[in-house]
PDB file of N, H, CA, C and O in Angstrom:
ATOM      1  N   MET A   1       0.770  -1.106  -0.045  1.00  0.00           N
ATOM      2  CA  MET A   1      -0.043  -0.050  -0.009  1.00  0.00           C
ATOM      3  C   MET A   1       0.874   1.250  -0.013  1.00  0.00           C
ATOM      4  O   MET A   1       0.525   2.218  -0.688  1.00  0.00           O
ATOM      5  N   TRP A   2       1.955   1.276   0.678  1.00  0.00           N
ATOM      6  H   TRP A   2       2.239   0.489   1.226  1.00  0.00           H
ATOM      7  CA  TRP A   2       2.871   2.440   0.761  1.00  0.00           C
ATOM      8  C   TRP A   2       3.498   2.713  -0.510  1.00  0.00           C
ATOM      9  O   TRP A   2       3.971   3.827  -0.731  1.00  0.00           O
ATOM     10  N   GLY A   3       3.541   1.745  -1.399  1.00  0.00           N
ATOM     11  H   GLY A   3       3.156   0.839  -1.219  1.00  0.00           H
ATOM     12  CA  GLY A   3       4.215   1.996  -2.776  1.00  0.00           C
ATOM     13  C   GLY A   3       3.211   2.726  -3.540  1.00  0.00           C
ATOM     14  O   GLY A   3       3.565   3.611  -4.319  1.00  0.00           O
ATOM     15  N   VAL A   4       1.859   2.392  -3.356  1.00  0.00           N
ATOM     16  H   VAL A   4       1.572   1.673  -2.723  1.00  0.00           H
ATOM     17  CA  VAL A   4       0.898   3.125  -4.245  1.00  0.00           C
ATOM     18  C   VAL A   4       0.713   4.585  -3.648  1.00  0.00           C
ATOM     19  O   VAL A   4       0.491   5.514  -4.425  1.00  0.00           O
ATOM     20  N   VAL A   5       0.797   4.790  -2.354  1.00  0.00           N
ATOM     21  H   VAL A   5       0.977   4.036  -1.723  1.00  0.00           H
ATOM     22  CA  VAL A   5       0.645   6.063  -1.754  1.00  0.00           C
ATOM     23  C   VAL A   5       1.874   6.905  -2.236  1.00  0.00           C
ATOM     24  O   VAL A   5       1.686   8.086  -2.528  1.00  0.00           O
ATOM     25  N   ALA A   6       3.124   6.357  -2.334  1.00  0.00           N
ATOM     26  H   ALA A   6       3.277   5.397  -2.097  1.00  0.00           H
ATOM     27  CA  ALA A   6       4.287   6.965  -2.667  1.00  0.00           C
ATOM     28  C   ALA A   6       4.199   7.367  -4.198  1.00  0.00           C
ATOM     29  O   ALA A   6       4.651   8.441  -4.593  1.00  0.00           O
ATOM     30  N   PHE A   7       3.622   6.490  -4.998  1.00  0.00           N
ATOM     31  H   PHE A   7       3.255   5.617  -4.677  1.00  0.00           H
ATOM     32  CA  PHE A   7       3.501   6.751  -6.410  1.00  0.00           C
ATOM     33  C   PHE A   7       2.575   7.955  -6.599  1.00  0.00           C
ATOM     34  O   PHE A   7       2.903   8.860  -7.366  1.00  0.00           O
ATOM     35  N   PHE A   8       1.467   7.985  -5.942  1.00  0.00           N
ATOM     36  H   PHE A   8       1.200   7.250  -5.319  1.00  0.00           H
ATOM     37  CA  PHE A   8       0.614   9.052  -6.060  1.00  0.00           C
ATOM     38  C   PHE A   8       0.779  10.411  -5.187  1.00  0.00           C
ATOM     39  O   PHE A   8      -0.021  11.347  -5.191  1.00  0.00           O
ATOM     40  N   ALA A   9       2.007  10.324  -4.420  1.00  0.00           N
ATOM     41  H   ALA A   9       2.657   9.564  -4.417  1.00  0.00           H
ATOM     42  CA  ALA A   9       2.240  11.259  -3.567  1.00  0.00           C
ATOM     43  C   ALA A   9       2.794  12.559  -4.288  1.00  0.00           C
ATOM     44  O   ALA A   9       2.765  13.638  -3.696  1.00  0.00           O
ATOM     45  N   TYR A  10       3.267  12.451  -5.493  1.00  0.00           N
ATOM     46  H   TYR A  10       3.291  11.575  -5.974  1.00  0.00           H
ATOM     47  CA  TYR A  10       3.643  13.537  -6.194  1.00  0.00           C
ATOM     48  C   TYR A  10       2.414  14.403  -6.597  1.00  0.00           C
ATOM     49  O   TYR A  10       2.536  15.609  -6.815  1.00  0.00           O
ATOM     50  N   ASP A  11       1.291  13.783  -6.685  1.00  0.00           N
ATOM     51  H   ASP A  11       1.192  12.804  -6.508  1.00  0.00           H
ATOM     52  CA  ASP A  11       0.078  14.462  -6.860  1.00  0.00           C
ATOM     53  C   ASP A  11      -0.463  14.903  -5.585  1.00  0.00           C
ATOM     54  O   ASP A  11       0.082  14.433  -4.586  1.00  0.00           O
ATOM     55  N   ASN A  12      -1.389  15.682  -5.430  1.00  0.00           N
ATOM     56  H   ASN A  12      -1.831  16.064  -6.241  1.00  0.00           H
ATOM     57  CA  ASN A  12      -1.955  16.177  -4.166  1.00  0.00           C
ATOM     58  C   ASN A  12      -2.854  15.042  -3.509  1.00  0.00           C
ATOM     59  O   ASN A  12      -4.013  14.855  -3.880  1.00  0.00           O
ATOM     60  N   VAL A  13      -2.342  14.421  -2.673  1.00  0.00           N
ATOM     61  H   VAL A  13      -1.401  14.574  -2.372  1.00  0.00           H
ATOM     62  CA  VAL A  13      -3.086  13.265  -1.921  1.00  0.00           C
ATOM     63  C   VAL A  13      -4.357  13.788  -1.169  1.00  0.00           C
ATOM     64  O   VAL A  13      -5.406  13.153  -1.055  1.00  0.00           O
ATOM     65  N   LEU A  14      -4.122  14.978  -0.696  1.00  0.00           N
ATOM     66  H   LEU A  14      -3.270  15.494  -0.788  1.00  0.00           H
ATOM     67  CA  LEU A  14      -5.304  15.626  -0.078  1.00  0.00           C
ATOM     68  C   LEU A  14      -6.397  15.942  -0.969  1.00  0.00           C
ATOM     69  O   LEU A  14      -7.542  16.035  -0.527  1.00  0.00           O
ATOM     70  N   GLU A  15      -6.114  16.125  -2.262  1.00  0.00           N
ATOM     71  H   GLU A  15      -5.184  16.051  -2.622  1.00  0.00           H
ATOM     72  CA  GLU A  15      -7.090  16.234  -3.247  1.00  0.00           C
ATOM     73  C   GLU A  15      -8.077  15.021  -3.433  1.00  0.00           C
ATOM     74  O   GLU A  15      -9.206  15.158  -3.904  1.00  0.00           O
ATOM     75  N   TRP A  16      -7.558  13.852  -3.030  1.00  0.00           N
ATOM     76  H   TRP A  16      -6.641  13.741  -2.648  1.00  0.00           H
ATOM     77  CA  TRP A  16      -8.374  12.658  -3.056  1.00  0.00           C
ATOM     78  C   TRP A  16      -9.444  12.754  -1.942  1.00  0.00           C
ATOM     79  O   TRP A  16     -10.539  12.215  -2.104  1.00  0.00           O
ATOM     80  N   MET A  17      -9.132  13.449  -0.786  1.00  0.00           N
ATOM     81  H   MET A  17      -8.243  13.887  -0.655  1.00  0.00           H
ATOM     82  CA  MET A  17     -10.056  13.512   0.229  1.00  0.00           C
ATOM     83  C   MET A  17     -11.329  14.188  -0.160  1.00  0.00           C
ATOM     84  O   MET A  17     -12.337  14.026   0.528  1.00  0.00           O
ATOM     85  N   ARG A  18     -11.336  14.894  -1.169  1.00  0.00           N
ATOM     86  H   ARG A  18     -10.517  15.026  -1.728  1.00  0.00           H
ATOM     87  CA  ARG A  18     -12.545  15.610  -1.722  1.00  0.00           C
ATOM     88  C   ARG A  18     -13.488  14.528  -2.229  1.00  0.00           C
ATOM     89  O   ARG A  18     -14.716  14.604  -2.231  1.00  0.00           O
ATOM     90  N   HIS A  19     -12.744  13.507  -2.661  1.00  0.00           N
ATOM     91  H   HIS A  19     -11.745  13.445  -2.659  1.00  0.00           H
ATOM     92  CA  HIS A  19     -13.636  12.345  -3.337  1.00  0.00           C
ATOM     93  C   HIS A  19     -13.462  11.125  -2.510  1.00  0.00           C
ATOM     94  O   HIS A  19     -12.667  10.250  -2.854  1.00  0.00           O
ATOM     95  N   PRO A  20     -14.222  11.028  -1.366  1.00  0.00           N
ATOM     96  CA  PRO A  20     -13.952   9.904  -0.425  1.00  0.00           C
ATOM     97  C   PRO A  20     -14.232   8.509  -1.106  1.00  0.00           C
ATOM     98  O   PRO A  20     -13.701   7.489  -0.667  1.00  0.00           O
ATOM     99  N   LEU A  21     -15.025   8.493  -2.119  1.00  0.00           N
ATOM    100  H   LEU A  21     -15.456   9.321  -2.476  1.00  0.00           H
ATOM    101  CA  LEU A  21     -15.355   7.201  -2.746  1.00  0.00           C
ATOM    102  C   LEU A  21     -14.168   6.503  -3.255  1.00  0.00           C
ATOM    103  O   LEU A  21     -14.069   5.279  -3.176  1.00  0.00           O
ATOM    104  N   VAL A  22     -13.101   7.390  -3.871  1.00  0.00           N
ATOM    105  H   VAL A  22     -13.182   8.385  -3.935  1.00  0.00           H
ATOM    106  CA  VAL A  22     -11.937   6.897  -4.446  1.00  0.00           C
ATOM    107  C   VAL A  22     -11.118   6.246  -3.292  1.00  0.00           C
ATOM    108  O   VAL A  22     -10.586   5.144  -3.422  1.00  0.00           O
ATOM    109  N   MET A  23     -11.048   6.976  -2.178  1.00  0.00           N
ATOM    110  H   MET A  23     -11.481   7.872  -2.072  1.00  0.00           H
ATOM    111  CA  MET A  23     -10.147   6.475  -1.107  1.00  0.00           C
ATOM    112  C   MET A  23     -10.744   5.199  -0.403  1.00  0.00           C
ATOM    113  O   MET A  23     -10.003   4.342   0.077  1.00  0.00           O
ATOM    114  N   VAL A  24     -12.135   5.111  -0.362  1.00  0.00           N
ATOM    115  H   VAL A  24     -12.737   5.808  -0.752  1.00  0.00           H
ATOM    116  CA  VAL A  24     -12.708   4.133   0.238  1.00  0.00           C
ATOM    117  C   VAL A  24     -12.623   2.814  -0.679  1.00  0.00           C
ATOM    118  O   VAL A  24     -12.428   1.708  -0.175  1.00  0.00           O
ATOM    119  N   LEU A  25     -12.778   3.003  -2.013  1.00  0.00           N
ATOM    120  H   LEU A  25     -12.936   3.902  -2.423  1.00  0.00           H
ATOM    121  CA  LEU A  25     -12.468   1.868  -2.844  1.00  0.00           C
ATOM    122  C   LEU A  25     -11.064   1.390  -2.763  1.00  0.00           C
ATOM    123  O   LEU A  25     -10.788   0.195  -2.668  1.00  0.00           O
ATOM    124  N   LEU A  26     -10.234   2.286  -2.798  1.00  0.00           N
ATOM    125  H   LEU A  26     -10.459   3.257  -2.875  1.00  0.00           H
ATOM    126  CA  LEU A  26      -8.837   1.903  -2.815  1.00  0.00           C
ATOM    127  C   LEU A  26      -8.390   1.209  -1.588  1.00  0.00           C
ATOM    128  O   LEU A  26      -7.599   0.266  -1.620  1.00  0.00           O
ATOM    129  N   MET A  27      -8.937   1.718  -0.441  1.00  0.00           N
ATOM    130  H   MET A  27      -9.579   2.484  -0.415  1.00  0.00           H
ATOM    131  CA  MET A  27      -8.589   1.009   0.882  1.00  0.00           C
ATOM    132  C   MET A  27      -9.221  -0.368   1.007  1.00  0.00           C
ATOM    133  O   MET A  27      -8.687  -1.355   1.514  1.00  0.00           O
ATOM    134  N   THR A  28     -10.515  -0.286   0.437  1.00  0.00           N
ATOM    135  H   THR A  28     -10.948   0.515   0.025  1.00  0.00           H
ATOM    136  CA  THR A  28     -11.142  -1.725   0.448  1.00  0.00           C
ATOM    137  C   THR A  28     -10.445  -2.741  -0.331  1.00  0.00           C
ATOM    138  O   THR A  28     -10.415  -3.912   0.046  1.00  0.00           O
ATOM    139  N   VAL A  29      -9.869  -2.329  -1.433  1.00  0.00           N
ATOM    140  H   VAL A  29      -9.893  -1.377  -1.739  1.00  0.00           H
ATOM    141  CA  VAL A  29      -9.194  -3.251  -2.334  1.00  0.00           C
ATOM    142  C   VAL A  29      -7.927  -3.764  -1.605  1.00  0.00           C
ATOM    143  O   VAL A  29      -7.642  -4.961  -1.588  1.00  0.00           O
ATOM    144  N   PHE A  30      -7.177  -2.807  -1.002  1.00  0.00           N
ATOM    145  H   PHE A  30      -7.408  -1.834  -1.016  1.00  0.00           H
ATOM    146  CA  PHE A  30      -5.956  -3.207  -0.246  1.00  0.00           C
ATOM    147  C   PHE A  30      -6.233  -4.015   0.907  1.00  0.00           C
ATOM    148  O   PHE A  30      -5.526  -4.992   1.153  1.00  0.00           O
ATOM    149  N   ILE A  31      -7.175  -3.700   1.615  1.00  0.00           N
ATOM    150  H   ILE A  31      -7.750  -2.906   1.415  1.00  0.00           H
ATOM    151  CA  ILE A  31      -7.538  -4.547   2.914  1.00  0.00           C
ATOM    152  C   ILE A  31      -8.030  -5.898   2.438  1.00  0.00           C
ATOM    153  O   ILE A  31      -7.707  -6.909   3.062  1.00  0.00           O
ATOM    154  N   GLY A  32      -8.805  -5.962   1.347  1.00  0.00           N
ATOM    155  H   GLY A  32      -9.067  -5.141   0.840  1.00  0.00           H
ATOM    156  CA  GLY A  32      -9.200  -7.253   0.914  1.00  0.00           C
ATOM    157  C   GLY A  32      -8.081  -8.179   0.470  1.00  0.00           C
ATOM    158  O   GLY A  32      -8.008  -9.366   0.788  1.00  0.00           O
ATOM    159  N   PHE A  33      -7.146  -7.474  -0.357  1.00  0.00           N
ATOM    160  H   PHE A  33      -7.205  -6.510  -0.616  1.00  0.00           H
ATOM    161  CA  PHE A  33      -5.998  -8.212  -0.808  1.00  0.00           C
ATOM    162  C   PHE A  33      -5.086  -8.675   0.329  1.00  0.00           C
ATOM    163  O   PHE A  33      -4.577  -9.796   0.305  1.00  0.00           O
ATOM    164  N   GLY A  34      -4.880  -7.789   1.346  1.00  0.00           N
ATOM    165  H   GLY A  34      -5.293  -6.879   1.365  1.00  0.00           H
ATOM    166  CA  GLY A  34      -4.160  -8.124   2.514  1.00  0.00           C
ATOM    167  C   GLY A  34      -4.640  -9.264   3.297  1.00  0.00           C
ATOM    168  O   GLY A  34      -3.924 -10.168   3.728  1.00  0.00           O
ATOM    169  N   TYR A  35      -6.029  -9.144   3.465  1.00  0.00           N
ATOM    170  H   TYR A  35      -6.611  -8.410   3.115  1.00  0.00           H
ATOM    171  CA  TYR A  35      -6.701 -10.232   4.229  1.00  0.00           C
ATOM    172  C   TYR A  35      -6.552 -11.577   3.447  1.00  0.00           C
ATOM    173  O   TYR A  35      -6.223 -12.598   4.050  1.00  0.00           O
ATOM    174  N   LEU A  36      -6.794 -11.575   2.099  1.00  0.00           N
ATOM    175  H   LEU A  36      -7.061 -10.745   1.609  1.00  0.00           H
ATOM    176  CA  LEU A  36      -6.580 -12.916   1.402  1.00  0.00           C
ATOM    177  C   LEU A  36      -5.274 -13.356   1.398  1.00  0.00           C
ATOM    178  O   LEU A  36      -5.100 -14.569   1.516  1.00  0.00           O
ATOM    179  N   PHE A  37      -4.165 -12.514   1.271  1.00  0.00           N
ATOM    180  H   PHE A  37      -4.306 -11.529   1.175  1.00  0.00           H
ATOM    181  CA  PHE A  37      -2.794 -12.840   1.503  1.00  0.00           C
ATOM    182  C   PHE A  37      -2.413 -13.450   2.832  1.00  0.00           C
ATOM    183  O   PHE A  37      -1.740 -14.475   2.941  1.00  0.00           O
ATOM    184  N   ALA A  38      -2.937 -12.681   3.912  1.00  0.00           N
ATOM    185  H   ALA A  38      -3.484 -11.849   3.823  1.00  0.00           H
ATOM    186  CA  ALA A  38      -2.713 -13.171   5.172  1.00  0.00           C
ATOM    187  C   ALA A  38      -3.224 -14.503   5.618  1.00  0.00           C
ATOM    188  O   ALA A  38      -2.597 -15.197   6.419  1.00  0.00           O
ATOM    189  N   THR A  39      -4.437 -14.874   5.063  1.00  0.00           N
ATOM    190  H   THR A  39      -4.946 -14.310   4.413  1.00  0.00           H
ATOM    191  CA  THR A  39      -5.051 -16.173   5.299  1.00  0.00           C
ATOM    192  C   THR A  39      -4.790 -17.195   4.319  1.00  0.00           C
ATOM    193  O   THR A  39      -5.405 -18.262   4.327  1.00  0.00           O
ATOM    194  N   GLY A  40      -3.771 -16.867   3.351  1.00  0.00           N
ATOM    195  H   GLY A  40      -3.271 -16.000   3.345  1.00  0.00           H
ATOM    196  CA  GLY A  40      -3.551 -17.871   2.426  1.00  0.00           C
ATOM    197  C   GLY A  40      -4.558 -18.259   1.310  1.00  0.00           C
ATOM    198  O   GLY A  40      -4.495 -19.318   0.686  1.00  0.00           O
ATOM    199  N   ASN A  41      -5.448 -17.340   1.132  1.00  0.00           N
ATOM    200  H   ASN A  41      -5.498 -16.479   1.640  1.00  0.00           H
ATOM    201  CA  ASN A  41      -6.558 -17.566   0.172  1.00  0.00           C
ATOM    202  C   ASN A  41      -6.452 -16.824  -1.136  1.00  0.00           C
ATOM    203  O   ASN A  41      -7.505 -16.579  -1.725  1.00  0.00           O
ATOM    204  N   LEU A  42      -5.300 -16.435  -1.665  1.00  0.00           N
ATOM    205  H   LEU A  42      -4.445 -16.634  -1.187  1.00  0.00           H
ATOM    206  CA  LEU A  42      -5.091 -15.700  -2.856  1.00  0.00           C
ATOM    207  C   LEU A  42      -5.744 -16.439  -4.033  1.00  0.00           C
ATOM    208  O   LEU A  42      -6.208 -15.782  -4.964  1.00  0.00           O
ATOM    209  N   PHE A  43      -5.800 -17.825  -4.026  1.00  0.00           N
ATOM    210  H   PHE A  43      -5.423 -18.359  -3.269  1.00  0.00           H
ATOM    211  CA  PHE A  43      -6.398 -18.570  -5.089  1.00  0.00           C
ATOM    212  C   PHE A  43      -7.750 -18.122  -5.376  1.00  0.00           C
ATOM    213  O   PHE A  43      -8.244 -18.296  -6.491  1.00  0.00           O
ATOM    214  N   VAL A  44      -8.455 -17.480  -4.304  1.00  0.00           N
ATOM    215  H   VAL A  44      -8.054 -17.338  -3.399  1.00  0.00           H
ATOM    216  CA  VAL A  44      -9.772 -17.025  -4.681  1.00  0.00           C
ATOM    217  C   VAL A  44      -9.913 -15.986  -5.801  1.00  0.00           C
ATOM    218  O   VAL A  44     -10.835 -15.986  -6.616  1.00  0.00           O
ATOM    219  N   LEU A  45      -8.918 -15.107  -5.760  1.00  0.00           N
ATOM    220  H   LEU A  45      -8.169 -15.107  -5.097  1.00  0.00           H
ATOM    221  CA  LEU A  45      -8.734 -14.092  -7.009  1.00  0.00           C
ATOM    222  C   LEU A  45      -8.549 -14.802  -8.202  1.00  0.00           C
ATOM    223  O   LEU A  45      -9.141 -14.405  -9.206  1.00  0.00           O
ATOM    224  N   SER A  46      -7.779 -15.849  -8.261  1.00  0.00           N
ATOM    225  H   SER A  46      -7.298 -16.172  -7.446  1.00  0.00           H
ATOM    226  CA  SER A  46      -7.548 -16.560  -9.564  1.00  0.00           C
ATOM    227  C   SER A  46      -8.792 -17.311  -9.958  1.00  0.00           C
ATOM    228  O   SER A  46      -9.167 -17.318 -11.130  1.00  0.00           O
ATOM    229  N   ASN A  47      -9.407 -17.912  -9.053  1.00  0.00           N
ATOM    230  H   ASN A  47      -9.103 -17.906  -8.101  1.00  0.00           H
ATOM    231  CA  ASN A  47     -10.800 -18.486  -9.328  1.00  0.00           C
ATOM    232  C   ASN A  47     -11.880 -17.396  -9.877  1.00  0.00           C
ATOM    233  O   ASN A  47     -12.590 -17.599 -10.862  1.00  0.00           O
ATOM    234  N   LEU A  48     -11.894 -16.342  -9.181  1.00  0.00           N
ATOM    235  H   LEU A  48     -11.317 -16.177  -8.381  1.00  0.00           H
ATOM    236  CA  LEU A  48     -12.860 -15.274  -9.612  1.00  0.00           C
ATOM    237  C   LEU A  48     -12.390 -14.770 -11.086  1.00  0.00           C
ATOM    238  O   LEU A  48     -13.254 -14.602 -11.947  1.00  0.00           O
ATOM    239  N   TYR A  49     -11.208 -14.563 -11.336  1.00  0.00           N
ATOM    240  H   TYR A  49     -10.506 -14.699 -10.637  1.00  0.00           H
ATOM    241  CA  TYR A  49     -10.765 -14.255 -12.689  1.00  0.00           C
ATOM    242  C   TYR A  49     -11.210 -15.081 -13.713  1.00  0.00           C
ATOM    243  O   TYR A  49     -11.761 -14.630 -14.717  1.00  0.00           O
ATOM    244  N   HIS A  50     -10.980 -16.414 -13.495  1.00  0.00           N
ATOM    245  H   HIS A  50     -10.533 -16.780 -12.679  1.00  0.00           H
ATOM    246  CA  HIS A  50     -11.368 -17.465 -14.487  1.00  0.00           C
ATOM    247  C   HIS A  50     -12.862 -17.493 -14.734  1.00  0.00           C
ATOM    248  O   HIS A  50     -13.364 -17.615 -15.851  1.00  0.00           O
ATOM    249  N   PHE A  51     -13.571 -17.361 -13.526  1.00  0.00           N
ATOM    250  H   PHE A  51     -13.163 -17.262 -12.618  1.00  0.00           H
ATOM    251  CA  PHE A  51     -15.068 -17.439 -13.688  1.00  0.00           C
ATOM    252  C   PHE A  51     -15.540 -16.133 -14.484  1.00  0.00           C
ATOM    253  O   PHE A  51     -16.289 -16.280 -15.450  1.00  0.00           O
ATOM    254  N   VAL A  52     -15.139 -14.925 -14.118  1.00  0.00           N
ATOM    255  H   VAL A  52     -14.530 -14.805 -13.334  1.00  0.00           H
ATOM    256  CA  VAL A  52     -15.458 -13.774 -14.831  1.00  0.00           C
ATOM    257  C   VAL A  52     -15.128 -13.908 -16.410  1.00  0.00           C
ATOM    258  O   VAL A  52     -15.931 -13.562 -17.276  1.00  0.00           O
ATOM    259  N   TYR A  53     -13.923 -14.420 -16.667  1.00  0.00           N
ATOM    260  H   TYR A  53     -13.270 -14.701 -15.963  1.00  0.00           H
ATOM    261  CA  TYR A  53     -13.557 -14.666 -18.042  1.00  0.00           C
ATOM    262  C   TYR A  53     -14.455 -15.554 -18.749  1.00  0.00           C
ATOM    263  O   TYR A  53     -14.932 -15.242 -19.839  1.00  0.00           O
ATOM    264  N   ALA A  54     -14.723 -16.746 -18.115  1.00  0.00           N
ATOM    265  H   ALA A  54     -14.335 -17.000 -17.229  1.00  0.00           H
ATOM    266  CA  ALA A  54     -15.612 -17.677 -18.746  1.00  0.00           C
ATOM    267  C   ALA A  54     -17.040 -17.202 -18.912  1.00  0.00           C
ATOM    268  O   ALA A  54     -17.723 -17.530 -19.882  1.00  0.00           O
ATOM    269  N   PHE A  55     -17.461 -16.436 -17.956  1.00  0.00           N
ATOM    270  H   PHE A  55     -16.906 -16.169 -17.168  1.00  0.00           H
ATOM    271  CA  PHE A  55     -18.921 -15.856 -18.096  1.00  0.00           C
ATOM    272  C   PHE A  55     -18.968 -14.792 -19.268  1.00  0.00           C
ATOM    273  O   PHE A  55     -19.941 -14.654 -20.011  1.00  0.00           O
ATOM    274  N   ALA A  56     -17.898 -14.119 -19.337  1.00  0.00           N
ATOM    275  H   ALA A  56     -17.108 -14.231 -18.733  1.00  0.00           H
ATOM    276  CA  ALA A  56     -17.795 -13.062 -20.437  1.00  0.00           C
ATOM    277  C   ALA A  56     -17.811 -13.775 -21.815  1.00  0.00           C
ATOM    278  O   ALA A  56     -18.506 -13.386 -22.754  1.00  0.00           O
ATOM    279  N   MET A  57     -17.058 -14.762 -21.855  1.00  0.00           N
ATOM    280  H   MET A  57     -16.494 -15.079 -21.092  1.00  0.00           H
ATOM    281  CA  MET A  57     -16.865 -15.397 -23.126  1.00  0.00           C
ATOM    282  C   MET A  57     -18.212 -16.187 -23.499  1.00  0.00           C
ATOM    283  O   MET A  57     -18.580 -16.323 -24.666  1.00  0.00           O
ATOM    284  N   SER A  58     -18.841 -16.642 -22.506  1.00  0.00           N
ATOM    285  H   SER A  58     -18.542 -16.531 -21.558  1.00  0.00           H
ATOM    286  CA  SER A  58     -20.066 -17.268 -22.783  1.00  0.00           C
ATOM    287  C   SER A  58     -21.195 -16.317 -23.250  1.00  0.00           C
ATOM    288  O   SER A  58     -22.086 -16.699 -24.009  1.00  0.00           O
ATOM    289  N   MET A  59     -21.109 -14.989 -22.731  1.00  0.00           N
ATOM    290  H   MET A  59     -20.385 -14.678 -22.115  1.00  0.00           H
ATOM    291  CA  MET A  59     -22.051 -14.087 -23.137  1.00  0.00           C
ATOM    292  C   MET A  59     -21.682 -13.616 -24.624  1.00  0.00           C
ATOM    293  O   MET A  59     -22.589 -13.288 -25.389  1.00  0.00           O
ATOM    294  N   ILE A  60     -20.382 -13.588 -25.012  1.00  0.00           N
ATOM    295  H   ILE A  60     -19.645 -13.855 -24.390  1.00  0.00           H
ATOM    296  CA  ILE A  60     -20.028 -13.193 -26.322  1.00  0.00           C
ATOM    297  C   ILE A  60     -20.311 -14.218 -27.298  1.00  0.00           C
ATOM    298  O   ILE A  60     -20.815 -13.885 -28.371  1.00  0.00           O
ATOM    299  N   MET A  61     -20.027 -15.509 -27.035  1.00  0.00           N
ATOM    300  H   MET A  61     -19.617 -15.779 -26.163  1.00  0.00           H
ATOM    301  CA  MET A  61     -20.208 -16.647 -27.883  1.00  0.00           C
ATOM    302  C   MET A  61     -21.594 -17.206 -27.885  1.00  0.00           C
ATOM    303  O   MET A  61     -21.944 -17.960 -28.793  1.00  0.00           O
ATOM    304  N   GLY A  62     -22.427 -16.860 -26.877  1.00  0.00           N
ATOM    305  H   GLY A  62     -22.142 -16.248 -26.140  1.00  0.00           H
ATOM    306  CA  GLY A  62     -23.840 -17.314 -26.786  1.00  0.00           C
ATOM    307  C   GLY A  62     -23.873 -18.831 -26.363  1.00  0.00           C
ATOM    308  O   GLY A  62     -24.764 -19.580 -26.764  1.00  0.00           O
ATOM    309  N   THR A  63     -22.842 -19.252 -25.520  1.00  0.00           N
ATOM    310  H   THR A  63     -22.118 -18.644 -25.194  1.00  0.00           H
ATOM    311  CA  THR A  63     -22.941 -20.570 -25.088  1.00  0.00           C
ATOM    312  C   THR A  63     -23.489 -20.586 -23.614  1.00  0.00           C
ATOM    313  O   THR A  63     -23.866 -19.544 -23.076  1.00  0.00           O
ATOM    314  N   ALA A  64     -23.519 -21.782 -22.991  1.00  0.00           N
ATOM    315  H   ALA A  64     -23.213 -22.628 -23.428  1.00  0.00           H
ATOM    316  CA  ALA A  64     -23.995 -22.007 -21.536  1.00  0.00           C
ATOM    317  C   ALA A  64     -23.131 -21.253 -20.616  1.00  0.00           C
ATOM    318  O   ALA A  64     -21.929 -21.105 -20.838  1.00  0.00           O
ATOM    319  N   ARG A  65     -23.760 -20.755 -19.537  1.00  0.00           N
ATOM    320  H   ARG A  65     -24.736 -20.876 -19.357  1.00  0.00           H
ATOM    321  CA  ARG A  65     -23.009 -20.068 -18.555  1.00  0.00           C
ATOM    322  C   ARG A  65     -22.414 -20.981 -17.662  1.00  0.00           C
ATOM    323  O   ARG A  65     -23.011 -22.023 -17.390  1.00  0.00           O
ATOM    324  N   PRO A  66     -21.111 -20.677 -17.079  1.00  0.00           N
ATOM    325  CA  PRO A  66     -20.441 -21.452 -16.286  1.00  0.00           C
ATOM    326  C   PRO A  66     -21.041 -21.538 -14.859  1.00  0.00           C
ATOM    327  O   PRO A  66     -21.687 -20.600 -14.392  1.00  0.00           O
ATOM    328  N   ASN A  67     -20.812 -22.692 -14.177  1.00  0.00           N
ATOM    329  H   ASN A  67     -20.287 -23.454 -14.557  1.00  0.00           H
ATOM    330  CA  ASN A  67     -21.328 -22.856 -12.889  1.00  0.00           C
ATOM    331  C   ASN A  67     -20.392 -22.130 -11.848  1.00  0.00           C
ATOM    332  O   ASN A  67     -19.242 -21.784 -12.118  1.00  0.00           O
ATOM    333  N   LEU A  68     -21.005 -21.936 -10.627  1.00  0.00           N
ATOM    334  H   LEU A  68     -21.940 -22.217 -10.407  1.00  0.00           H
ATOM    335  CA  LEU A  68     -20.264 -21.220  -9.583  1.00  0.00           C
ATOM    336  C   LEU A  68     -19.612 -22.311  -8.743  1.00  0.00           C
ATOM    337  O   LEU A  68     -19.979 -22.427  -7.574  1.00  0.00           O
ATOM    338  N   SER A  69     -18.647 -23.145  -9.250  1.00  0.00           N
ATOM    339  H   SER A  69     -18.349 -23.050 -10.200  1.00  0.00           H
ATOM    340  CA  SER A  69     -18.140 -24.228  -8.498  1.00  0.00           C
ATOM    341  C   SER A  69     -16.677 -24.035  -8.329  1.00  0.00           C
ATOM    342  O   SER A  69     -16.014 -24.861  -7.702  1.00  0.00           O
TER     343      SER A  69
END
């Protein structure tokens, strides 16, 4: 998280405070990633990515939707 803050530090970070939705979404992503990393469940992100990809391809190709397994 500090890397991202340092990257955006050249810009006015206090300007983000005017848009709290951006900060809340960013913090939620970092907290969720940290939780998944700490509990050893990073595979959930991989499974989610593959499901979203398969679902999008089924929508494009007009085939059957994938199961949530």
